[in-house]
Every structure is written in C-alpha cells, then in structure tokens.
PABA-941683 format. One record per residue: y, x, z of N, C-alpha, C in turn; residue in one letter. Coordinates in steps of 0.001 Angstrom, whole numbers, padded with zeros to 6 digits, always signed. Layout:
<atoms>
YXZYXZYXZa
...
</atoms>
This chain:
<atoms>
-001188+000833+000000+000000+000000+000000+001248+000875+000000x
+002273+000443-000741+003520+001174-000784+004311+000919+000486x
+004930+001977+000994+005708+001861+002213+007180+001713+001864x
+007806+000586+002253+009250+000446+002021+010026+001404+002915x
+011245+001701+002526+012069+002638+003277+012457+002080+004643x
+012414+000760+004789+012815+000085+006024+011906-001143+006171x
+011612-001575+007401+010729-002745+007548+011241-003955+006773x
+010324-004649+006138+010702-005871+005419+010860-007054+006376x
+010201-006943+007521+010276-008014+008527+010421-007362+009898x
+011400-007820+010659+011644-007272+011978+011654-008395+013001x
+010785-008285+013982+010791-009232+015089+011498-008584+016267x
+012533-009241+016758+013261-008756+017923+013101-009789+019025x
+012493-009371+020104+012222-010265+021225+013457-010349+022120x
+014151-011467+022074+015322-011641+022934+014919-011815+024386x
+013766-012458+024608+013309-012718+025983+011792-012703+026025x
+011253-012054+027052+009817-012200+027306+009578-013276+028360x
+010650-013672+029055+010565-014734+030052+010374-016089+029373x
+009689-016975+030065+009491-018329+029541+009504-019313+030708x
+009917-020546+030430+009993-021572+031474+008845-022572+031411x
+007872-022354+030521+006688-023206+030451+005444-022381+030790x
+004383-023079+031118+003091-022440+031411+002023-023078+030528x
+002180-022911+029237+001256-023535+028282-000168-023039+028539x
-001113-023964+028534-002469-023649+028987-003179-022649+028087x
-002769-022550+026829-003447-021673+025869-002643-020420+025567x
-001551-020201+026264-000675-019082+025934-001272-017753+026392x
-001189-016709+025562-001683-015384+025971-000979-014816+027195x
+000144-015399+027593+000842-014923+028786-000059-014946+030017x
-001074-015821+030017-001979-015925+031163-002744-014623+031404x
-002834-013770+030374-003600-012538+030493-002710-011339+030786x
-001441-011599+031112-000513-010516+031372+000033-010627+032785x
+000482-009526+033323+000905-009488+034716+002208-010247+034950x
+003258-009837+034244+004561-010412+034542+005489-010211+033349x
+005926-011313+032769+006848-011252+031639+008120-012007+032011x
+009143-011278+032354+010401-011901+032780+011616-011160+032238x
+011467-010478+031109+012530-009623+030614+013483-010295+029643x
+014669-009678+029498+015679-010103+028531+016256-008859+027868x
+016460-008920+026563+017001-007759+025853+018457-007534+026232x
+018817-006271+026423+020200-005904+026659+021030-006257+025424x
+022134-006934+025632+022943-007420+024511+023521-006275+023697x
+023894-005179+024358+024422-004016+023620+023336-003403+022739x
+022097-003354+023230+020989-002849+022414+020780-003760+021207x
+020801-005051+021439+020629-006004+020340+021671-005766+019245x
+022914-005617+019639+023977-005433+018647+023806-004106+017898x
+023364-003067+018599+023116-001783+017915+022011-001923+016889x
+020959-002654+017242+019864-002879+016298+020345-003661+015083x
+021139-004690+015322+021664-005487+014216+022537-004635+013307x
+023324-003746+013890+024173-002860+013086+023322-001988+012171x
+022147-001559+012654+021286-000730+011810+020597-001560+010730x
+020260-002791+011060+019568-003652+010092+020521-004195+009029x
+021792-004342+009359+022754-005021+008475+022805-004468+007048x
+022679-003156+006816+022667-002671+005427+021429-003115+004637x
+020502-003783+005301+019290-004291+004658+019261-005818+004811x
+020170-006538+004135+020351-007975+004373+019158-008832+003997x
+018240-008291+003205+017055-009063+002816+015899-008902+003798x
+016091-008082+004824+015085-007983+005882+014932-009339+006559x
+013697-009781+006715+013430-011025+007429+013584-010744+008917x
+014528-011418+009538+014814-011200+010955+014228-012355+011759x
+013383-012012+012735+012719-013014+013574+013151-012787+015013x
+013704-013810+015654+014322-013629+016974+013514-014287+018086x
+012243-014020+018121+011414-014483+019241+010109-013692+019237x
+009405-013773+020351+008034-013281+020406+007336-013882+021611x
+007304-013219+022745+006447-013678+023834+007109-014702+024752x
+008432-014836+024692+009132-015729+025602+009989-016759+024884x
+010876-017391+025628+011771-018427+025104+013168-017835+024913x
+013523-017607+023660+014772-016921+023326+016002-017640+023849x
+015972-018958+023892+017151-019730+024283+017504-019560+025759x
+016622-018943+026529+016916-018696+027936+017873-017517+028134x
+018059-016699+027108+018935-015528+027247+020361-015997+027516x
+020999-015413+028521+022339-015862+028900+023373-015600+027806x
+023096-014621+026926+024023-014301+025837+023514-014816+024494x
+022651-015818+024515+022024-016306+023280+023064-016679+022223x
+024074-017446+022603+025071-017904+021629+025865-016716+021084x
+026213-015775+021951+026920-014567+021501+026061-013760+020534x
+024779-013630+020829+023870-012869+019962+023766-013511+018581x
+023619-014822+018541+023526-015484+017249+024838-015391+016484x
+025948-015444+017206+027230-015270+016538+027348-013900+015890x
+026706-012891+016492+026791-011526+015971+026024-011367+014649x
+025027-012196+014418+024248-012063+013168+024716-013038+012092x
+025622-013921+012419+026020-014976+011491+026459-014401+010139x
+025805-014864+009067+026168-014484+007712+025692-013126+007254x
+024913-012426+008085+024542-011049+007752+023197-010931+007048x
+022318-011937+007186+020960-011818+006660+020569-013085+005896x
+019751-012886+004873+019349-014032+004049+018290-014892+004717x
+017507-014288+005627+016446-015038+006303+016447-014697+007782x
+016699-015708+008606+016653-015548+010059+015787-016662+010624x
+014716-016280+011295+013739-017242+011784+013671-017231+013306x
+013346-018395+013868+013184-018496+015309+012138-019549+015623x
+011569-019461+016822+010737-020528+017377+011249-020821+018776x
+011127-022065+019191+011599-022454+020513+010753-023588+021060x
+010653-023665+022381+009978-024818+022974+010946-025986+023161x
+012219-025764+022852+013252-026812+022791+013600-027424+024141x
+013124-026857+025238+013409-027442+026550+014879-027314+026937x
+015549-026238+026483+016959-026045+026823+017837-026083+025572x
+017365-026752+024540+018090-026831+023268+019199-027880+023371x
+020360-027457+023856+021498-028363+023959+022357-028257+022697x
+023475-028966+022672+024294-029012+021463+024932-027654+021141x
+025338-026888+022157+025958-025589+021892+024957-024614+021281x
+023764-024570+021840+022737-023688+021272+022342-024164+019879x
+022234-025471+019708+021885-026022+018398+022917-025632+017344x
+024193-025730+017703+025249-025371+016758+025167-023906+016363x
+024854-023035+017327+024737-021605+017040+023577-021337+016093x
+022468-022024+016312+021299-021848+015449+021608-022325+014032x
+022274-023452+013905+022586-024011+012586+023510-023079+011805x
+024381-022367+012497+025293-021438+011831+024610-020145+011400x
+023569-019726+012135+023054-018368+011949+021616-018274+011460x
+020819-019329+011602+019394-019262+011259+019086-020037+009986x
+017973-019669+009376+017530-020378+008175+016229-021143+008406x
+015524-020821+009500+014242-021479+009786+014065-021577+011290x
+013670-022759+011756+013428-022965+013186+012137-023746+013364x
+011247-023192+014195+009983-023862+014498+010017-024361+015936x
+009645-025618+016123+009565-026216+017448+008115-026190+017923x
+007876-025537+019055+006533-025474+019623+006330-026694+020515x
+005492-027607+020068+005322-028878+020755+003915-029380+020424x
+003400-030319+021188+002084-030888+020913+002210-032399+020741x
+001098-033056+020429+001098-034505+020293+001577-035146+021596x
+002300-036269+021524+002892-036876+022728+001906-037096+023872x
+000681-037521+023555-000281-037841+024614-000919-036599+025234x
-000690-035424+024626-001253-034173+025143-000211-033296+025819x
+001043-033467+025429+002086-032482+025726+002182-032106+027201x
+002268-033054+028089+002525-032721+029488+001313-032128+030199x
+000134-032223+029568-001049-031542+030079-001123-030109+029563x
-000665-029900+028335-000814-028590+027707+000384-027684+027901x
+001572-028247+028169+002786-027438+028254+003571-027715+029542x
+002918-027627+030701+003635-027885+031953+004680-026788+032221x
+005789-027121+032894+006176-028444+033406+007078-029207+032447x
+006920-028988+031135+007755-029668+030159+007576-031172+030188x
+008637-031890+029816+008611-033343+029733+008815-033758+028275x
+007837-034462+027738+007833-034735+026299+009089-035459+025834x
+009479-036513+026516+010614-037317+026063+011890-036486+026005x
+012090-035609+026980+013269-034764+026997+013269-033786+025826x
+012112-033156+025585+011998-032196+024487+012149-032903+023141x
+011527-034049+022995+011648-034804+021744+013110-035168+021476x
+013824-035595+022516+015232-035953+022354+016060-034744+021910x
+015768-033569+022475+016477-032350+022076+016230-032025+020611x
+014989-032167+020184+014643-031874+018788+015325-032864+017847x
+015267-034139+018183+015873-035158+017319+017384-034962+017220x
+018024-034562+018305+019464-034287+018255+019746-033101+017341x
+018907-032051+017443+019082-030906+016553+018937-031338+015095x
+017919-032126+014794+017682-032560+013417+018863-033376+012891x
+019455-034187+013741+020632-034963+013339+021815-034047+013053x
+022034-033047+013914+023122-032095+013698+022883-031278+012429x
+021633-030916+012192+021288-030137+011001+021551-030944+009727x
+021186-032213+009741+021445-033088+008585+022949-033210+008337x
+023708-033370+009403+025154-033508+009267+025786-032253+008671x
+025152-031104+008893+025656-029831+008364+025116-029534+006964x
+024310-030431+006416+023741-030223+005082+022379-029578+005087x
+021686-029631+006215+020329-029077+006362+020231-027595+006001x
+021080-026745+006606+020962-025309+006326+019715-024681+006927x
+019116-025345+007925+017947-024795+008607+016702-025569+008195x
+015713-024859+007670+014409-025468+007408+013667-025585+008734x
+013047-026739+008989+012469-026994+010301+010955-027192+010244x
+010317-026788+011324+008863-026917+011455+008528-027365+012872x
+007479-028159+013012+006876-028380+014322+005489-027752+014281x
+005102-027110+015385+003793-026462+015425+003025-026913+016651x
+001737-027098+016476+000839-027555+017534-000365-026625+017594x
-000844-026337+018786-002006-025473+018960-003275-026321+019001x
-004252-025926+018199-005533-026626+018178-006542-025853+019021x
-006972-026449+020113-007975-025843+020984-009303-026579+020793x
-010324-026165+021525-011626-026843+021439-011535-028290+021902x
-010528-028591+022738-010387-029946+023276-009541-030862+022398x
-008937-030301+021363-008073-031088+020485-008881-031590+019295x
-008858-032889+019071-009628-033492+017986-008792-033593+016721x
-009455-033900+015626-008746-034122+014374-007822-035330+014491x
-008238-036302+015268-007397-037483+015494-006117-037100+016229x
-006224-036193+017210-005033-035710+017918-004052-035062+016938x
-004587-034241+016041-003745-033562+015055-003094-034575+014108x
-003819-035614+013753-003266-036641+012872-002138-037415+013548x
-002295-037666+014854-001217-038321+015609+000038-037450+015569x
-000150-036157+015785+000961-035206+015762+001661-035227+014405x
+000879-035162+013350+001456-035175+012011+002198-036473+011744x
+001634-037581+012223+002270-038871+012003+003627-038990+012667x
+003763-038400+013859+005037-038455+014586+006146-037727+013829x
+005803-036594+013191+006824-035713+012641+006906-035691+011120x
+006027-036388+010461+005912-036281+009004+007222-036526+008272x
+007969-037502+008675+009206-037848+007965+010444-037181+008573x
+010236-036302+009544+011375-035750+010284+011662-034291+009992x
+010635-033496+009724+010812-032051+009573+010311-031583+008218x
+010627-030326+007901+010249-029773+006603+008769-029418+006527x
+008185-029074+007680+006857-028475+007653+006154-028742+008979x
+004860-028998+008905+004048-029211+010101+002917-028194+010087x
+002710-027542+011224+001647-026547+011305+000771-026832+012521x
-000531-026888+012307-001507-027002+013385-002353-025737+013318x
-002216-024860+014302-002875-023561+014212-003847-023341+015357x
-004747-022427+015120-005836-022176+016055-005369-021419+017294x
-006015-021719+018407-005767-020997+019649-006190-019541+019493x
-005337-018643+019953-005648-017215+019937-005893-016733+021362x
-006599-015656+021478-006739-014936+022744-007366-015765+023859x
-008306-016596+023500-008992-017398+024505-009710-016519+025519x
-010138-015338+025065-010892-014432+025925-010050-013260+026411x
-008736-013340+026169-007863-012260+026591-007730-011134+025593x
-008424-011236+024470-008313-010240+023410-007266-010739+022412x
-006103-010120+022409-005006-010608+021585-005325-010474+020102x
-005025-011548+019373-005336-011581+017950-006750-012020+017657x
-007477-012483+018662-008871-012879+018489-008962-014323+018003x
-009475-014507+016807-009629-015851+016242-010988-016459+016550x
-011931-015617+016932-013286-016068+017243-013939-016800+016068x
-013750-016247+014896-014468-016747+013725-014657-015591+012753x
-015695-015678+011962-016045-014602+011041-015121-014634+009827x
-014402-013563+009610-013512-013476+008453-014123-012640+007336x
-015365-012261+007496-016005-011456+006473-015646-009995+006587x
-015735-009294+005486-015507-007852+005469-014076-007505+005873x
-013942-006584+006797-012620-006146+007256-011874-005475+006115x
-010593-005786+006003-009739-005186+004988-008523-004556+005679x
-007850-003635+005001-006646-003061+005595-005614-004149+005867x
-004957-004075+007011-003928-005045+007355-002595-004597+006759x
-001846-005544+006229-000562-005223+005609+000558-005014+006638x
+000334-005447+007868+001431-005473+008829+002047-004102+009134x
+001250-003017+009271+001891-001717+009542+002798-001234+008404x
+002622-001827+007216+003410-001446+006051+004586-002398+005821x
+004691-003415+006643+005573-004536+006339+006492-004896+007504x
+005950-004884+008723+006646-005446+009869+006797-004453+011017x
+007853-004640+011800+007994-003948+013075+008361-004975+014143x
+007778-004804+015320+008047-005662+016461+008764-004853+017531x
+009906-005359+017995+010657-004703+019061+010697-005626+020266x
+010071-005186+021355+010086-005975+022586+011477-005975+023206x
+011676-006846+024196+012997-006984+024804+013455-005716+025535x
+012515-004842+025909+012900-003594+026589+013091-002430+025614x
+013003-002715+024310+013199-001677+023303+011930-000985+022861x
+010812-001220+023571+009537-000648+023149+009103-001302+021830x
+008338-000562+021042+007933-001030+019720+006441-001320+019697x
+006083-002507+019230+004689-002905+019081+004255-002885+017633x
+003005-003210+017407+002429-003127+016074+002804-004317+015199x
+002686-005508+015758+002953-006725+014995+003001-007885+015976x
+003076-009099+015486+003204-010270+016352+001971-010540+017209x
+000855-009897+016935-000343-010076+017758-000481-009000+018841x
+000452-008081+018870+000424-007017+019875+001250-007468+021074x
+000579-007967+022102+001271-008505+023266+001437-007491+024386x
+000522-006556+024505+000626-005606+025626+000013-004252+025314x
+000004-003870+024046-000567-002575+023688+000346-001425+024073x
-000215-000226+024070+000584+000967+024303+001649+001051+023215x
+002926+001192+023566+003987+001208+022557+003795+002335+021544x
+004238+002071+020316+004179+003101+019280+005576+003631+018965x
+006519+003309+019819+007879+003797+019655+008794+003156+020673x
+010069+003591+020654+011053+003059+021594+012426+003211+020955x
+013079+002089+020682+014369+002159+019986+015541+002338+020946x
+015268+002459+022251+016372+002755+023165+016833+004193+023006x
+015944+005053+022525+016305+006449+022326+016162+006910+020892x
+015770+006007+020013+015588+006336+018600+016100+005175+017757x
+016283+005438+016489+016661+004361+015581+015407+003635+015090x
+015600+002445+014526+014491+001718+013910+013864+002578+012824x
+014696+003196+012008+014203+004004+010892+013372+005182+011377x
+013800+005817+012452+013043+006959+012980+011660+006538+013450x
+011567+005398+014116+010262+004924+014560+009414+004524+013360x
+009997+003819+012407+009288+003331+011217+008677+004484+010430x
+009391+005594+010375+008930+006753+009601+008244+007799+010481x
+008071+007476+011748+007503+008434+012685+005997+008568+012582x
+005469+009537+013304+004054+009875+013205+003154+008773+013751x
+003569+008084+014818+002713+007036+015390+002469+005914+014380x
+003528+005497+013696+003378+004458+012671+002587+004984+011475x
+002823+006235+011110+002101+006825+009979+000607+006901+010268x
+000265+007274+011505-001150+007352+011884-001805+005977+011833x
-001100+004955+012289-001649+003601+012251-001904+003160+010815x
-001005+003505+009922-001189+003142+008516-002397+003864+007916x
-002572+005130+008288-003740+005872+007791-005029+005213+008259x
-005048+004771+009509-006244+004106+010036-006591+002860+009234x
-005582+002090+008891-005848+000865+008129-006221+001170+006681x
-005585+002169+006106-005892+002523+004719-007337+002986+004573x
-007804+003764+005544-009172+004295+005495-010191+003378+006167x
-009682+002369+006880-010517+001466+007685-011271+002208+008797x
-010746+003361+009181-011258+004078+010348-010306+003793+011509x
-010423+002585+012036-009433+002074+012986-009863+002397+014417x
-009104+003280+015036-009378+003668+016424-008342+003104+017382x
-007221+002628+016860-006201+002029+017716-006795+000824+018447x
-006642+000770+019772-007308-000254+020580-006857-001658+020222x
-005571-001837+019960-005055-003170+019635-005612-003642+018296x
-005506-002806+017296-005949-003200+015948-007476-003323+015864x
-008187-002475+016595-009651-002496+016527-010232-003806+017047x
-009574-004415+018031-010111-005647+018618-009517-006907+018000x
-008641-006748+017012-007944-007881+016402-008660-008330+015133x
-008854-009647+015003-009372-010152+013721-008368-011100+013069x
-007077-010912+013421-005998-011651+012762-005279-010769+011742x
-006034-009862+011117-005437-008970+010131-005044-009736+008862x
-003984-009236+008220-003420-009914+007054-003474-008987+005838x
-004432-009176+004945-004507-008301+003777-003371-008531+002788x
-002743-009712+002845-001638-010008+001940-000320-009907+002683x
+000605-009160+002126+001890-008931+002758+002618-010244+003022x
+003089-010392+004260+003902-011554+004601+003120-012798+004941x
+001784-012728+004891+000976-013910+005185+000572-013889+006652x
+001462-014399+007519+001177-014390+008943+000918-015812+009420x
-000301-016239+009403-000552-017576+009917-001933-018076+009597x
-002457-018894+010485-003736-019532+010262-003581-021009+010545x
-004563-021774+010142-004559-023190+010452-003992-024027+009325x
-003837-025313+009605-003406-026288+008618-001891-026381+008572x
-001354-026385+007360+000085-026513+007179+000346-027684+006250x
+001279-028558+006622+001695-029687+005792+003158-029498+005431x
+003448-029376+004153+004831-029236+003694+005382-030620+003377x
+006579-030912+003899+007173-032229+003701+008355-032233+002747x
+008766-031047+002292+009901-030992+001352+009431-031281-000070x
</atoms>
C-alpha cells in the first residue's frame, strides 16, 4: 500500500470521560477513563492539520466529546477549515448551543442510541425521552440551516437483540435521519476489535497506512479499535508528521505488509480493514 505524506483520517479524542455506562461498551474492560484534551494541544494539532484540508477529521473516540468544557470553543476553531468533520455523541447533553456549534463546523454526526424499549436497560443512566428530544431538536435546527450535517443513528446488536428489535429501531428513525446503522458488539471478551466471527484468510489492514488516532492525553494509538494498547507515539512532544513517519508506525506497517504481525493489539484484532476507509460492520440503511 502507498503511504500518504500525512494521515488521510485523523481521530482526535476530545474526551475519554463518559456519562453513560452502556452495557456493551469496551470501557468496562478498562481501569479509569476520565480525561479531557488540553485545549491548547487541540489547537496546535489543528494548526498542523489545516494545510491538509481534505484530511477526514473525527472528533471522538472512547468518551463523550460534548462533555468537554471548551467544546464550543474547539469547534469554533475548526470552522471552515476541513471538508469532512465527523463526530458521534450519545446526545445526553446536546443542547441548542452545542447543536449550533456542530451545525457550523461538522459535516457528519452519528447519534449513539438504541430502540426505545431497550435504551434505558442498555445505556444507563440515560433517559430515552430526553435523548430523543435532544436529537429531534438538533434535526430541526439542522433542517432550518439547510441540512449541512449528514446524520446517522447507530444501535449495537448484541446476542440479546433480535431482528425485530432492530426493525423497531429502524422504524423510529427511518424518515428522520440520513443513515441508520445496526452494528455488532465488539470486545465482549475484553479483546478489543474482536468480532467473534470467522473472516477467512487474514489480509493486511489498511489502517496503519490511512489513519492515526490521538488520545486525549496526546498519546497515539493504532486505529479506532485500539482502546488501551501501548502507545506508538506522543504528539505532546512531537508533531503528527513526525509520529506518522516515525519508526514505530513504519514497523507496524511492515508487520501488516508481510502478515508477520507481532504487535499485541493488531495480533488479537479481527476488525482489520483490507479496503482503505472501510471502517464498519453490520447493517446500514441509507435514507438519502
């Protein structure tokens, strides 16, 4: 695979803290996630990314980004700088001010929610009616602005979720959002990226050649399935470009190219993506 001079996709974790305790979340296998990215670090990273406006910028990972006290300021700093800005949120604190900031600065927003009859069991202590009202208000504001943000609702499919449950979910949102995604539970056994299904012959993963993940403390991970691996870089003392072109990333790429994978995170992961940019499993319904 050809290596671009700069990551094509960058995930920046604004917060590792979260206000929900979703029953299927990989957070259950980690000690303590309560961090927030330093706002000055965030702005420095954005300054480095800005000369690459086609970089896909993703502003979430292990926590709820909207909990960051400087969330609106951070989104204001990226406004108009990138062609693609993506986020996911549980929508529990999605008020009008945060919604307005997202509509000005983002191009895609995914709402993490489940079917109404499952939600309060699967996403405690969230309250379905409150979250639904927040989402509907956002959708109304987005329509009034000319729909600059493409919207998605996503639901996790576990062993306890039936096809009928998924159909109820789709029915609730079919006429409201751009896209519906029902995806498989990951990390049921604590192995991050574990799909627990046979994907056939292992192939090189495109992610080391395509994406970089920056945690809220500036440490660098492998991809969106790397929740607690040994960091492969640190942008608090280096630039994004230095880490991207550094030996740790180069070694990881060699492992995938040769399929002699010794890296602990990648070796235990079966969520590898042989096609660049294809990050996702499960059923997707497009409504546009």
